[in-house]
N, CA, C and O of each residue as an XYZ file, in Angstrom:
360
protein
N       4.717      9.786     -9.681
C       4.004      9.199    -10.168
C       2.823      9.712    -10.447
O       2.209     10.205     -9.501
N       2.130      9.736    -11.954
C       1.173     10.495    -11.976
C      -0.099      9.781    -12.189
O      -0.281      8.895    -13.024
N      -1.137     10.345    -11.186
C      -2.327      9.271    -11.006
C      -3.250     10.447    -11.255
O      -3.263     11.592    -10.801
N      -4.155      9.684    -12.278
C      -5.245     10.446    -12.615
C      -6.060     10.911    -11.609
O      -5.684     10.427    -10.542
N      -7.133     11.730    -11.460
C      -8.051     12.214    -10.504
C      -8.419     10.764    -10.018
O      -8.058     10.422     -8.892
N      -9.179      9.826    -10.887
C      -9.693      8.861    -10.330
C      -9.235      7.815     -9.522
O      -9.846      7.155     -8.680
N      -7.958      7.752     -9.936
C      -7.281      6.932     -9.411
C      -6.166      7.499     -7.872
O      -5.663      6.804     -6.988
N      -6.122      8.820     -8.068
C      -6.112      9.343     -7.059
C      -7.029      9.214     -5.862
O      -6.602      8.640     -4.861
N      -8.279      9.713     -5.889
C      -9.648      9.411     -5.145
C      -9.758      7.841     -4.434
O     -10.098      7.502     -3.300
N      -9.358      7.129     -5.505
C      -9.558      6.336     -4.995
C      -8.524      5.324     -4.158
O      -8.768      4.329     -3.476
N      -7.145      6.057     -4.525
C      -5.769      5.675     -3.517
C      -6.245      6.146     -2.040
O      -6.184      5.434     -1.038
N      -6.573      7.047     -2.074
C      -6.590      8.593     -0.754
C      -7.928      7.568     -0.285
O      -8.140      7.753      0.914
N      -8.780      6.663     -0.810
C     -10.071      6.422      0.036
C      -9.181      5.124      0.510
O      -9.239      4.931      1.725
N      -8.483      4.331     -0.123
C      -7.865      3.302      0.916
C      -7.340      3.585      1.895
O      -7.612      3.065      2.977
N      -6.314      4.636      1.688
C      -5.738      5.093      2.836
C      -6.138      5.561      4.001
O      -5.619      5.469      5.114
N      -7.603      6.332      3.463
C      -8.585      6.763      4.921
C      -8.960      5.658      5.556
O      -9.098      5.632      6.779
N      -9.248      4.189      4.448
C     -10.169      3.129      5.254
C      -8.722      2.739      5.922
O      -9.005      2.466      7.088
N      -7.560      2.609      5.776
C      -6.653      1.942      6.698
C      -6.427      2.703      7.720
O      -6.171      2.388      8.882
N      -6.562      4.020      7.092
C      -6.307      4.579      9.228
C      -7.304      4.308      9.818
O      -7.172      3.802     10.932
N      -8.788      4.569      9.231
C      -9.757      3.941     10.364
C      -9.318      2.481     11.249
O      -9.329      2.124     12.427
N      -8.955      1.928      9.997
C      -8.780      0.395     10.598
C      -7.216      0.700     11.513
O      -6.795     -0.407     11.847
N      -6.619      1.396     11.819
C      -5.557      1.806     12.326
C      -5.829      2.116     13.754
O      -5.276      1.710     14.776
N      -6.900      3.004     13.556
C      -7.669      3.631     14.707
C      -8.437      2.646     15.729
O      -8.444      2.537     16.955
N      -8.998      2.066     14.804
C     -10.078      0.877     15.606
C      -8.885     -0.216     16.545
O      -9.044     -0.629     17.694
N      -7.782     -0.465     15.675
C      -6.761     -1.048     16.841
C      -6.286     -0.655     17.706
O      -6.166     -1.421     18.661
N      -5.800      0.660     17.816
C      -5.810      1.776     19.004
C      -6.405      1.584     19.947
O      -5.886      1.052     20.928
N      -8.112      2.102     19.898
C      -9.304      1.867     20.225
C      -9.296      0.477     21.335
O      -9.459      0.288     22.541
N      -9.058     -0.176     20.344
C      -8.999     -1.993     20.584
C      -8.045     -2.086     21.738
O      -8.377     -2.591     22.810
N      -7.023     -1.661     21.535
C      -5.869     -1.562     22.752
C      -5.955     -0.779     24.144
O      -5.446     -1.052     25.232
N      -6.572      0.027     23.843
C      -7.120      0.997     24.861
C      -8.314      0.123     25.569
O      -8.119     -0.306     26.706
N      -9.162     -0.056     25.106
C      -9.997     -0.418     25.716
C     -10.360     -2.117     26.343
O     -11.390     -2.630     26.783
N      -8.911     -2.647     26.114
C      -8.368     -3.955     26.676
C      -9.575     -5.198     25.683
O      -9.896     -6.246     26.244
N      -9.878     -5.017     24.869
C     -11.046     -6.245     24.428
C      -9.864     -7.512     23.892
O      -8.713     -7.502     23.456
N     -10.563     -8.212     24.109
C      -9.894     -9.501     23.869
C      -8.791     -9.565     22.491
O      -8.905     -8.928     21.444
N      -7.980    -10.297     22.772
C      -6.609    -10.395     21.738
C      -7.402    -10.910     20.070
O      -7.050    -10.610     18.929
N      -8.104    -11.434     20.360
C      -8.489    -12.285     19.053
C      -9.216    -11.075     18.336
O      -8.924    -10.725     17.193
N     -10.092    -10.529     19.031
C     -10.453     -9.423     18.189
C      -9.472     -7.985     17.687
O      -9.595     -7.069     16.874
N      -8.482     -8.423     18.690
C      -7.564     -7.098     18.829
C      -6.490     -7.756     17.078
O      -5.976     -7.047     16.213
N      -6.516     -8.930     17.152
C      -5.336     -9.731     16.318
C      -6.156     -9.699     14.681
O      -5.645     -9.309     13.631
N      -7.187    -10.095     14.827
C      -8.296     -9.704     13.554
C      -8.448     -8.115     12.896
O      -8.454     -7.707     11.734
N      -8.543     -7.563     13.972
C      -7.969     -5.867     13.392
C      -6.687     -5.722     12.505
O      -6.636     -5.245     11.371
N      -5.634     -6.246     13.277
C      -4.358     -6.027     12.760
C      -4.213     -7.079     11.638
O      -3.143     -7.014     11.033
N      -4.753     -7.676     11.392
C      -5.116     -8.675     10.158
C      -5.690     -7.956      9.352
O      -5.084     -7.612      8.338
N      -7.150     -7.491      9.609
C      -7.215     -6.740      8.201
C      -6.538     -5.751      7.810
O      -6.459     -5.466      6.615
N      -5.975     -5.109      8.701
C      -5.228     -3.262      8.205
C      -4.049     -4.092      7.506
O      -3.554     -3.796      6.419
N      -3.776     -4.900      8.102
C      -2.382     -5.311      6.931
C      -2.909     -6.090      5.696
O      -2.085     -6.047      4.782
N      -3.915     -6.717      5.421
C      -4.590     -7.183      4.052
C      -4.737     -5.970      3.489
O      -4.332     -5.931      2.327
N      -5.239     -4.828      3.974
C      -5.523     -3.291      3.188
C      -4.475     -2.985      2.878
O      -4.296     -2.846      1.668
N      -3.375     -2.754      3.762
C      -2.189     -2.062      3.493
C      -1.615     -2.732      2.264
O      -1.369     -1.983      1.318
N      -1.315     -4.272      2.097
C      -1.260     -5.011      1.152
C      -1.550     -4.708     -0.057
O      -0.795     -4.341     -0.958
N      -2.712     -4.878     -0.061
C      -3.722     -4.330     -1.021
C      -3.239     -2.938     -1.957
O      -3.142     -2.928     -3.184
N      -3.008     -1.955     -1.172
C      -2.815     -0.619     -1.529
C      -1.529     -1.179     -1.917
O      -1.519     -1.428     -3.123
N      -0.225     -1.522     -1.205
C       0.909     -1.482     -2.008
C       0.795     -2.608     -3.513
O       1.383     -2.308     -4.552
N      -0.035     -3.870     -3.386
C       0.069     -4.011     -4.561
C      -0.702     -3.539     -6.067
O      -0.384     -3.952     -7.182
N      -1.747     -2.602     -5.756
C      -2.289     -1.404     -6.610
C      -1.226     -0.443     -7.200
O      -1.031     -0.080     -8.360
N      -0.427     -0.062     -5.708
C       0.350      0.995     -6.354
C       2.254      0.434     -7.583
O       3.039      0.782     -8.466
N       1.901     -0.541     -6.655
C       3.319     -1.630     -7.181
C       2.663     -1.942     -9.353
O       3.301     -1.825    -10.400
N       1.486     -2.260     -9.134
C       0.929     -2.620    -10.035
C       1.186     -1.522    -11.360
O       1.789     -1.628    -12.428
N       0.333     -0.328    -10.644
C       0.855      1.395    -11.585
C       2.035      1.428    -12.115
O       2.276      1.645    -13.302
N       3.014      1.159    -11.034
C       4.457      1.539    -11.130
C       5.234      0.698    -12.076
O       6.375      0.928    -12.477
N       4.329     -0.490    -12.436
C       5.111     -1.545    -13.548
C       4.661     -0.921    -14.556
O       5.559     -0.647    -15.353
N       3.488     -0.525    -14.907
C       2.629     -0.698    -15.766
C       2.948      1.264    -16.588
O       2.795      1.559    -17.773
N       3.333      2.083    -15.607
C       3.690      3.233    -15.985
C       4.808      3.238    -16.240
O       4.944      3.728    -17.361
N       6.318      2.778    -15.545
C       7.520      3.140    -15.490
C       8.569      2.090    -15.869
O       9.577      2.486    -16.454
N       8.431      0.830    -15.598
C       8.742     -0.325    -16.063
C       8.757     -0.652    -17.386
O       9.767     -0.760    -18.082
N       7.269     -0.858    -17.832
C       6.834     -1.231    -19.218
C       6.582     -0.699    -19.900
O       6.342     -1.153    -21.019
N       6.498      0.595    -19.586
C       6.052      1.992    -20.441
C       7.427      3.608    -20.398
O       7.431      4.776    -20.786
N       8.103      2.940    -19.890
C       9.231      3.696    -19.596
C       9.366      4.560    -20.559
O       8.585      4.188    -21.434
N      10.156      5.931    -21.061
C      10.508      6.722    -21.956
C      11.393      6.050    -22.364
O      10.944      5.497    -23.368
N      12.673      5.662    -22.161
C      13.676      4.614    -22.538
C      14.378      3.721    -21.488
O      14.049      3.881    -20.313
N      15.361      2.750    -21.813
C      15.724      1.719    -21.586
C      16.051      1.902    -20.651
O      15.955      0.982    -19.839
N      16.808      3.601    -20.086
C      17.346      4.102    -18.836
C      16.791      3.974    -17.842
O      17.094      3.371    -16.812
N      15.407      4.911    -18.300
C      14.493      5.490    -17.605
C      13.968      3.287    -17.289
O      14.541      2.587    -16.455
N      13.353      3.018    -17.797
C      12.642      1.616    -17.286
C      13.375      0.492    -16.512
O      12.922     -0.496    -15.933
N      15.042      1.081    -16.725
C      16.456      0.300    -15.714
C      15.921      0.794    -13.970
O      15.599      0.136    -12.980
N      16.035      2.208    -14.242
C      15.836      2.721    -12.847
C      14.607      2.519    -12.175
O      14.317      2.543    -10.979
N      13.963      2.319    -13.175
C      12.043      2.020    -12.303
C      12.226      1.020    -12.000
O      12.151      0.825    -10.787
N      12.517     -0.008    -12.772
C      12.862     -1.316    -12.034
C      13.831     -1.859    -10.754
O      13.640     -2.759     -9.935
N      14.841     -1.012    -10.926
C      16.010     -1.032    -10.004
C      15.180     -0.371     -8.536
O      15.530     -0.834     -7.451
N      14.249      0.552     -8.569
C      13.524      1.403     -7.897
C      12.839      0.361     -6.949
O      12.983      0.133     -5.748
N      11.869     -0.308     -8.128
C      10.676     -1.397     -7.609
C      10.945     -2.468     -6.820
O      10.167     -2.731     -5.902
N      12.300     -3.402     -7.094
C      13.711     -4.369     -6.494
C      13.442     -3.401     -5.261
O      12.504     -3.721     -4.532
N      14.114     -2.328     -4.966
C      14.348     -1.833     -3.793
C      13.287     -2.021     -2.722
O      13.493     -2.654     -1.686
N      12.079     -1.402     -3.051
C      10.575     -0.976     -2.637
C      10.500     -2.205     -1.794
O      10.543     -2.462     -0.591
N      10.359     -2.913     -3.003
C      10.100     -4.364     -2.767
C      11.051     -5.484     -1.171
O      10.659     -6.068     -0.161
N      12.048     -5.293     -1.677
C      13.260     -5.802     -0.750
C      12.458     -5.454      0.724
O      11.798     -6.231      1.413
N      12.697     -4.285      0.912
C      12.359     -2.938      2.050
C      11.177     -3.568      2.662
O      11.022     -3.774      3.866
N      10.300     -3.873      1.641
C       8.633     -4.058      2.138
C       8.583     -5.437      2.645
O       7.770     -5.815      3.488
N       9.506     -6.192      2.085
C       9.654     -8.062      2.852
C       9.881     -7.913      3.900
O       9.058     -8.100      4.796
N      11.034     -7.543      4.073
C      11.765     -7.167      5.555
C      10.900     -7.195      6.423
O      11.192     -6.953      7.594
């Protein structure tokens, strides 16, 4: 997938925030904070991951499924997308 520099920078910043959220979950578990606070941190990290997935999926659809070089390339990209979505939703 060919990301522009701006997209790559933005996506990497999101991944770093998600990493920070996961580290906060780890710290919460290590310090035995309340379940409610830990659950909120987990929910926030999951939401951030879902947003990242949605953004990359959207880019994939536009770049490879809608604007693919050939019908064969578009079909292949669509098949890959379905496989990824199925795995993600398990």
